[in-house]
C-alpha positions as CSV (number, residue, x, y, z in Angstrom):
1,X,-51.1,-84.0,-149.8
2,X,-51.7,-85.4,-146.3
3,X,-54.8,-83.5,-145.1
4,X,-57.9,-85.0,-146.6
5,X,-59.8,-81.8,-145.9
6,X,-57.6,-80.0,-148.5
7,X,-57.8,-82.6,-151.3
8,X,-58.8,-81.4,-154.7
9,X,-59.5,-83.0,-158.0
10,X,-56.5,-85.1,-159.4
11,X,-54.5,-84.8,-156.1
12,X,-52.3,-87.4,-154.6
13,X,-53.3,-88.3,-151.0
14,X,-50.6,-89.8,-148.8
15,X,-52.0,-91.7,-145.9
16,X,-49.6,-91.2,-142.9
17,X,-50.0,-92.9,-139.5
18,X,-49.5,-90.2,-136.9
19,X,-49.5,-90.4,-133.1
20,X,-53.1,-89.2,-132.8
21,X,-54.6,-89.8,-136.2
22,X,-54.2,-92.4,-138.9
23,X,-54.4,-91.0,-142.4
24,X,-55.6,-94.4,-143.7
25,X,-59.0,-93.6,-142.1
26,X,-59.4,-90.8,-144.5
27,X,-58.7,-92.5,-147.8
28,X,-62.4,-92.7,-148.7
29,X,-62.9,-89.0,-148.0
30,X,-59.9,-88.1,-150.1
31,X,-61.1,-90.1,-153.0
32,X,-64.6,-88.6,-152.7
33,X,-63.0,-85.1,-152.9
34,X,-61.2,-86.0,-156.1
35,X,-57.9,-87.7,-155.2
36,X,-56.8,-89.9,-158.1
37,X,-53.7,-91.5,-156.4
38,X,-53.4,-92.9,-152.9
39,X,-50.1,-93.7,-151.3
40,X,-50.6,-95.9,-148.3
41,X,-49.0,-98.5,-146.1
42,X,-52.2,-100.6,-145.9
43,X,-54.4,-100.9,-149.0
44,X,-58.1,-100.3,-148.5
45,X,-60.5,-103.3,-148.7
46,X,-62.2,-101.9,-151.9
47,X,-60.6,-100.2,-154.9
48,X,-62.4,-97.6,-156.9
49,X,-62.1,-97.3,-160.7
50,X,-59.9,-94.4,-161.8
51,X,-57.9,-94.3,-158.6
52,X,-54.3,-95.5,-158.5
53,X,-53.3,-97.2,-155.2
54,X,-49.6,-97.5,-154.3
55,X,-48.7,-99.5,-151.3
56,X,-45.4,-98.6,-149.6
57,X,-43.6,-99.8,-146.5
58,X,-43.4,-96.3,-145.0
59,X,-45.6,-93.4,-146.0
60,X,-43.3,-90.8,-144.4
61,X,-40.3,-92.1,-146.4
62,X,-42.3,-92.2,-149.6
63,X,-43.4,-88.6,-149.0
64,X,-39.8,-87.6,-148.5
65,X,-38.7,-89.2,-151.8
66,X,-41.7,-87.6,-153.6
67,X,-40.9,-84.2,-152.2
68,X,-37.2,-84.5,-153.1
69,X,-38.0,-85.4,-156.7
70,X,-40.6,-82.7,-157.1
């Protein structure tokens, strides 16, 4: 999931840097809405218990691999 407004409990949130918006700015919102896994290029300064953070070199590429394996 890449839209923090649509995150539900136990979702994975993928923070993608776009041309106008950086998904990394919405990691906290996604976690507050129930995301339990965050895929991101830059890790947040603080980690919350119960949330798995996965740092990747390229969020778009990670999303492509995840989608292909789904």
